[in-house]
N, C-alpha and C positions, 0 to 999 in steps of 0.2 A: 504494500500500500504506500503510495508516494504522493507528495504534494504536487499541485498543478498550478499553472499560471492563470487559470480560470476555474470557474466552478466545474465540478465533475459533470459530464454531459448526461449521464444516465439518470433514469428515474427509478424510484423504488415503489412498487405496488404492494400494499398490505391488504390482503382479503379481510373483510370485517363482517361481523354478524351483529344482530341486535335490532331492536325496534326503534323507529322514529316515533317520538311521543308528542302528542298535542295536549294542551290543557286549555279548556274553555272557561276556566274560572278567572276572569280578568281582574276582578275587583279584590282579590285576596293576595296576600304575600307576607313573608316574614319581614318585619321592620328592619332587622339587622342587615338582611341581604339587599333590601330595597335601598337602604341608606348607602351601602357599599356600591350599588349600581349607580346611584346619584353621584357618588364620589368618582366612580369610573368615568362617567360622562364629563364631569367638571374638569378632570385631570388629563383629558386628551391633549396631545401636543404634537407639533410639527417639527420633525427632526431637522428640516432645512432652516428653521428659524431659531430653534432653541439651542442647537449645537453649533459651535463655531468651526465650520469645516475649513476655514482659511488657515488654521494653525498648521504650520509645517511639521512634518513627522519624518524622522530619520528611520527608514525601514529596518535598519540594522540595530535600532534601539527604540522600537516602536512603543513599548510598554514602560520603559524606564524603571524596571524592577531590578533588584540586586541580583548579581550573578549567582549568589548562593542558592537561589530558587531553582537553578538548573541542576539536575542530578549528576551531570558530569563534572560539576565544579569541584576542584581539588583532587580529581583523579589523575592517573597518568595520561589519560586521553586529553584532558584539559591542559596539562602541562606541555604536551607535545604540539598543541595548536598555536599558530601565530594569531595575531590580532584580527587579521582578515577572516580566518576560519571561525574564530570566536564570534565575530560580528555576524557572520552568516548563521551560526548556530542560534544566536539570539533572535534573528529574524524568523527562523523556522519555529522556535518555541512560541514566539508571539503569534505567528500564523496558526500554529496548531491549537493553541488555547482559544483564540477568538473564533477559529473555525468550528470548534466543538460548541462554543456558545451559539454561533450562528445555526448549526444543525439542531441544537436543542430548542432554539426559539422557533424554528420552523415546526418541529415536533409539537411544541406547546401550542402553536397556532392551529394545527390540525386537531389536537386533543380538545382545545377550547371549542372549536367548531363541532366536534363530536358531542360535547356536553350540551351545546345548544340543541342539537338534534335529539339526544337521548334522555336528558334529564326530565323527570316527570313534573317538576315544579316550574311555574312560569317565572318566578323571581330568579331562580337559578339560570334559566335561559336568558333573561334580560342581562344579568351580570356577565355571563359567558360571552355574550355578543360584544360587550365592550372589551373583554379580555382578548377576544380574537383579533380585534383591531390593534390592541396593545402589542400582541406578539408579532403581528405583521410589521409593525413599526420597529420592533427590536431586531427582527431579521433583516430589515432594510438597513438599519444602522450598522450592524456588525458586518453585513455584506459590503457596504460602502467603505467602511474602514479598511477591510482586507483588500478590496479592489484598488482603491485610490491611494492608500497610505502604505500598504505592505507589499501588494502585488503578488500574493501567494496564498493559496487556499488548500487545506488538507481535507481529505474525505472524512466521513463520519466514523467515529470510534466504534469498534465492534460491540463493546459493552453497552454503549448508549443506544445503538441500533437494535440490539437484542431486547432491551427493556422497552423501547418504543414499540417494537413489534408485538411483544407480549401485552402491552397496555392496549394497543389498538385492536388486536384480534379478539380480546375478551368481550363477550356479549353483555356482561353486566354493566349497567349504566354508570355505576360509581367508579369503575376502574380507571377511566381517564383522569378523574380527580386524584385517585390514590397514586397512580403511577407518575402523573405529571406534576400535580400541585404539591404533593408531599415529597416524593423521592427526587425526581429529575430537577424540579425548580428549587427544592430545598438545598440540594447540593450545589446547584449553579449559584444560588444566592451567596453561599459561603465563599465560593471561588471568586465571584464578583467582588465581594467585600474585601477579601484579602488583597486583590489587585488594586482596588480603589484606594486602599489604605497604604499601599507601599509604592505606587507609581509616583514618579516626579514629573510626569508628562500631563499637560493640561487636557488634551483632546481625549485620551482614553479615560481620564478621570471624569470628564463630563459625561461620556457615554455610559460608563458603569454607574455613576451616581443617578442619572435620570432613569435608566432601566431599572435599577433597584427600587426606586420610588414606586414604579408600577408593580413590580413583583411583590412588594410588601402587601399590596391589596390582594393580589392573586392568592398568596398563601393564606391570608385571613379568610378569603372566600372558601377555599378548600376546607379549612378547619371548621368553619361554621356548618357547611353543608354536610360534611362527613360525620361530624359529631352528632348531629340530629339523626342521620340515617343509621349509623352503627348502633345507636342506643336501642333501635327497634329490631335488630337482627338476632337470630338464634346463636348459641355458642358455636355451633358447627360453621355457620356462615362467617362469624367473626374470625374463627381459626383459619378459614380459607384466605381471608384478607391478610391475616398475620403472616401466613406462609408466603404470600405474594411479596410482602414487605421484606421478609428475610432474604428471599432470593434476589430481590431488587437491590438491597443494601450491599450484598456481596458483589453484584455486578457494578454498582456505582463506586465501590471502594477502589476499583481499578480503572475507573473512567478517565482520570486525569494523570495517568502515568506518563503518557507521551512516548511510548516505546517506538512508535512509528518514526519519530524524529531521530532517535538514536540509530535506528536501522538505516535511515537515509544518509547517515554519516558513517556508514560502514561497520557499525557495531553489531555483531550477531545477536539474534533475539535472546538467547539464553544469557549472554553477558549483559545485555541491556536490562533484562529483568533483575539480574543480580545487583548491578550498579544502582538501579532505581530503588530496590528494596533496602539497600545499605545506606541510602541517603537520609540524613537526619531530617532534612526538609520534608521528604516523602512521609515520614511518620507524623511529623507535626501537621502537615497539610491534610492527611487523611482524617486525623482527629478533628481538625477544624471543619472539614466538610460536613460532619454530622452534627454540628453545633445547632442547626435549625431543624434537623430531622427528628432527633430523639425527643425533644419536648413536644413537637407537633404530633408524633405518633402516640405519645402518652396522652395528649390532650383529646385526641379523637377516640380513645378507648381501645387501642390495639396493642398495648404493651403487656402481652401475656408472657407466659413462662418461656416459650420457645424464642420469642423475640428478645427477651431479656438475656437469654444465653447467647444469642447472636451478637447483641450489643456488648456483652462481656468479652466475647471472642474478638470483636473489633476494637475493644478498648475504649468504648465511648459511652458506656451506661451512665457514668457520672454526669453526663451532659443533660440528663433529664430535667434538671432544675434550672436550666438556662431560661432567662426571661425573654420569651419571644416578643411580647408586646413592646418591651424596651428596645429590642433590636430593630423592630419594624418602625417604631417611632423615630429612632435615630436615622434610619434610612430616609424617611420623609424629611426630617429636619435638614439633613445634609444637602438634599436636592434644593430645598427652599433657600438655604444659605448660598448655594452656588448661583442660583438665579439672582438673588439680591446683590451679590458681589459683581456679577456681570452687568447688571443694571446700573450700579453705582459707577463702574468704570466707563460705561457708555455715556452716562450723564456728565461725568467729569470731562470726557473727550468733547462732548457737545459744547459744554460751557467754555472750554479752552478755545474751540473754533470760533465761537461768538466773540469772545474777548479779543482774539487776534484780528477778527474782521473789523471790530470797532476801532481797534488801535490803528489798523491800516487806513481806515476811513478818516480818522482824525489827523493822520499825517499827510493825507492827500491835499 
């Protein structure tokens, strides 16, 4: 599997089953979800206007993150590389990460559309319609960054594709919620946050911050809808969902290893796995990735014995007490602060232009 200078040309068809559901009770709905729907409408934004695409980006340092985040850092492979080779490795890692974000966002768009079709409640359909638009915008943003600023796109990671396929092929209407809102987007949010907080580059910071503001609403929506639904299920039905989460967590654990990048630099697969597993950052990052999943799974009522054992094996059970509400409130606050800072810069620039024009007029 190699990177390309354009998007992979092939399409992926996932056979699906399940019913399209209509609901004729237009006057009813859960206030919490309708309030979230209103928020989703209010917070729509245009990436051409909100993101400053004029910012220059060095494709060989597109994300501006520390080299320690690359599994090869400090190894004999890294020491043998000259600066040109290291720069190209940085480019490939940036491309690989944002490519997986891009593919995940397209998956989220398809899953949100599936929820519109299959969810039995009209309030859930309403909100999912706004989310479908959000995910389309996110895919647009990541695609533009890769095409215009990096010039390199990687194919979808096998683990992400596998979980997406399992999610979309399942006929139960709640599975797109569980697979996408809880697992795929939960891990993506953690990865977005890590990059947002470590990058020293303005453009990727803007992209990640504004996308995370939307995703905070999406996760809140999934929690509300699934908590209500799972409270009504039998123990056997709950165990089925728990088994799905267990399998998905192990798939997602290896989603962000980036083995394809190392293989593109001539490192055999087995050695690439060994080097990545030995990386201190890999262990830290894996734990970080589950920071939003464990408390969410607990909140919706799926933290049974088998899932507890899986979280112990993954070393993340202690994250169950993480405050999701605080994390999501912080995601929203950061986006608002970024907007205010840009507005203030633009206002200052306009005032300066006016002052200079007045000064030139007085000198004439």
